[in-house]
N, C-alpha and C positions, 0 to 999 in steps of 0.2 A: 342316137347316145352309145357309147362302150356299157358293157354291163358292169364294169370293173369298179365302174364310178358311182354304180348303184346299190354294192356289195352294203350291209350292216355297218362297217365301221366307217365307211365311207356318208353316211348318210348321215350316221353319231354327227361326225362332225360339221358337214351343211346346217344341219339340223339348230344347233348351238346358235345360228346366225337364223332363225326369226323368231317374231316374235310367238309366246302363246299365254295359254292363260294358265294362274298357279291357285286361284283362288275363287272363291265368289266374294264381292264387295260385301254385301253383308254380314260377313265370317269371319271378319279379320279385326273387331274391335277389342278382340284378342289372342293375342299370337298364334299361330296354323302353322303344321307344317307343310313342306309340298317336296317332293322331288318327280325333279325337272331331266328327261335325257342322265339318268345316274345318275346326279348332281342333287344333296338333300339342301331344301330351302327354307328363311324359315319369314311368313309372310304377315303383317303386323299396320298398323295406323301407331303413327306418332305425335304426339300432341297437339299436333296444329290437323289431325286429320288427315294427311298425307302418306297414301300406303307405300311401304318400303319392302323391300326384297335382302334380303341378305342371305352368305351361308350360314348355314342350319349351327353348325361345329365351333365351337368357341376354340380361341387359336391357344388358350390358356393350358387344359389337361381334357379335352374336348368332349367339356359338359352341351348338353344339348339344349340351342336357344328358346327352341319352341315349348317347352317348358319352364322357361321365362319370363319375364314379366316388359311390360315399358314403360322405362323410366324419361318423363318429359321427351325427347327427342331421339332415346339410346332404348335399347334391346339388352335387358342383362341378362347375364347366367345365373341359372337358379343354384350350380354350384359352390361357386367362388364369389360371383357379383360384381364381376368385370360388366364393364357398360359400354357398348358399341351405336357409333352416331347411325344412323338408318342410312343418311345419305351417303353417308362418306365409308363404312367399317372401321373408320380410328376408334381404337380405347380411348375415350377419355377420362375412364375411371378406374381405379382400381381399389378398392374399401381396405385392404388390406395395408397400404403403402402412406405411411405419414402425409403431412398436409405438403410439404417438401417434397417428397418424392418425385421420381422421375419414371415417368411409362416407357415400356421400352418401345423403342422404336418401329420393332416389328410384330407390336401387339395391336393385329387389325387384321380383318375379316374382308371376304370380298361382298362389294353390293353391287345392284344391279337396277337397270332403268325400269321406271313400272308404268304403264297406263293406264288408268281405267275407263274402259267402253264396254255395251250392253251390259250392263250392270258385273263385270268381270273385270279382276286383276289381273293382269299382264305385264310380261316379263321375256327379255332375250340373255340367254347368261353368257352373248358375243356381240360384237358392231352387228347390228340389223340391216340386213340387204334392207328388205322392204317395208313399208310401211303396214300397220295393222287399217286396214282398207274400213273407210265409209262406204257403203252400196249406195250409188248415185239413186236405187230406186224405193230405196227410204225416206229420202229425203223430200221435205213439205207435209210426209203425218208425221200425226201427236201422237207417239205412239206410249202405248203404259204397258212396264216392261216387268218380269218376272224371273227371275232368278230359277232357274230348278234344281232340284237335289241334285249333284253332281254322282254319277254311274263310273264304275271301278269295273275293270273288263281287262282278261285275261287274253289279251288280244292288243297288234299292233294300231300303233291311231291312225293309223293311215285304212285299214283294214276299216275300224270305226267309219273315217269321216266315207269311204267307197259304199260302207253300205246306205248311207244314208243319202244318196246319189241315185238309187237303186230301186227304179218299179216294181221289177219284174218280180220281186220279193212278198209286195203283197198280200195275194191271196193265200199265199201258204204261212208267213210266218205271222201275221193281223189280219188273221179269219178271228182274234176273239174281238177285236177293234175294232177291225173294218169291214168285215161283214162276209159276204160272198163276193168279192172282187172276179173283175171278168180279168183273166190271165191273161189274154191277148195286147201287148203291148206294140200299140197304135208305132209307123214312123215317129219319129224323136226330131224336132231341126235345132241339132245342137251348133253353138256355136264355140270357136276356141281362139282364145287371143293371148299365147305369152302362157302366164301362170291362173288367166282365168277362163271359166267356161259357163255357160250358162246354155237354158232349156227349159221348155214350156212343155208341161204337160196337162190335159183336161181328163181332170177328176169328177166323173160322172157320181151322183150320190145312188146308195146301197142301200134300199130301204132295213127298215130296223137294226142302223150301223150307230152308234151314238157321235164317228168318229167323222160322217160327212150329213148326222140330223140336218145340219142347216141348208143344206143343198149342192148340187153342181161347184166346183170350182176348178181356175185356172192354176194351176200347182207354176209357178216363175220359179225358178231354180238358179241359184248366181252363187258360183263356188272360187276361192283362192288360194290354189295349191301353199303348200302341203295339205293344211289342217285347219280351210270355214269353211263352212255348205249355209245356204243357206237358203229358204222360201218363204217368198210371198205369194200367199192365198189373195184370189180375189174371186168374192162369192157373186160379181155384181153390185150397179152402184143404189140397191139397197139395201144389200146387207155390209158391206163395206170388205175391207181388209186387215188382213191379220201375220202374222210374222211368228218364223221360227229359225233360229241361228244354232248354229252347230259345230263347236270346234274341241272337238277332242285332245289331250295331249300328250307326248309322250314322255311316260315315269320310265321306261325303257324301251327299247325294241321292240319286246313282246307283252307287253300291261300298257294300258292308258288310264286316266281318266277323263268321261266325256261327261265336259261342261257342256251345257246348254242353256237356254230361254225361248220366252214367248214374251210375241208381246201385238195388243190391239190397239187398232185408227182409232180416233176419238170417234170415228162418223161408223163403227165395226158395229156392226146388230147381231151377231151371231152366237151372241154369251160374253159373261165375263170371260176377263182378262187370267182370274183363277179359273175359273172352267175351263179353258184351254190349256191352262198347264193339268190343267186332272186326267182331261182327255190323251196329248199328247205322251206324260208321263206312262202310260197304257203302252202307250206305243213304243216309246225306249224299253221297257222292262218287256217284254216280246221280242224284242235285235238282242238284247244281250248273252240270253243262253246259246242261239245261234254262232252268235261271233262268239262265244267261249268254244266251241267247239272245232272252228274251224285251222285246217290243215295244211297248209303251218299256219302259223296265228299271223303272220302281216304278210302284205303286198309283196310279193313273187318278183320287186323290180329286177333283179339280179340272174332271172332266172332258175330261181330255187326250186321250183314246180314247175310241174306243164298242166297248161291249163285250156281248154275249149272255147269259146266266147261264141254269141248268136249276138242278133242285131241289137235284139232288147239292151246289152252291155254296151252301147254306143256311147252312153254321154261317161261310165262308170272307164271305159277305155280312153274316152277323151280327161279325165283326170289323170290317169295314168301319165298321158304325154305333159298334162300340166305342170305336175310333180316333176316331171324329167326336166322342161322348160327349168322349173324353179330351184333345182338343186345343180343343173349347171352356171345360170349367173351365178351361183353361189359360189360354189367353186371356182367360177371363172373366177369372179371380184375378189374373194380370197390370194386369188397367184397373183407379186409381187407384178408390175406392168410390164417389168424389164423383161421376166420371163412368161408371161400369162404364153397360154398357145394359141398360135392364128387357128382361126377356125371362125364359123358360124354360131351362133345360137340358134337352135330352129324355133321358128314360130309355132 
């Protein structure tokens, strides 16, 4: 793929057509600020309990709607009380107007589509090209979920997503939580189709490690470029399965919020979902300082830095190919059909 199509500016344009998380579901009973791709938003629930996402700036005099309050199905500005419908963004009340006063027709803010899934609120700044995934590996499981505390990281969201798929860093970054992990990464069976990548990794129990005190586990990775990754842990029939999801969200090109969560199947006997959350939180907190020290701060898809890879990087390299596929698919979908370039989207 032409690297000119993968510059930070081009990626920002493409990612406006991708669903990203902007808040945990549990946090939006009061209005919450969010920033997605440098765009300031407010996230809240209306009177029906429906999650809403709109622009954060009041069109009147620039008040911060995240500091306002919900009135019925609207968000009210804390400055002059203007109220904007959460589903349409249209201003439906200006308190300073008399009863027969006319609301200016341009008194509206932009509202955005919303889906709640995995205990998080997702939105898309433009017309979405891909759906939010429903991973088939968890169909039929009865999962108990916990949404983790979001992590603010000074790195790009692709770098954070790539970290989640990397097995070779375990013994170096995660020695406190994982213990003395063998640094040798055996051959990985990696499969990619379009923007999806799969791999399975057998993680052997490490003595005196909180992370693996339950026993050996198959870690079944499944990711959807550009920014969602999952691991289904299978400890065998006696212990069962647990699940981990990771969906970093781009605040800007080189800053992100790592939204993530854990779940346990109803038959899982390796600890409560809260205990699993505590263990995985240790792991995530070990990653953050390393991610914030990366140079460059984001995956250099446009060749901004020279990198040398090893066989253990096969999964992350396939993630990059999947991301390139996703970006090209978006870019071609956004070009009018009459002028769309001829060419084959790489599989």
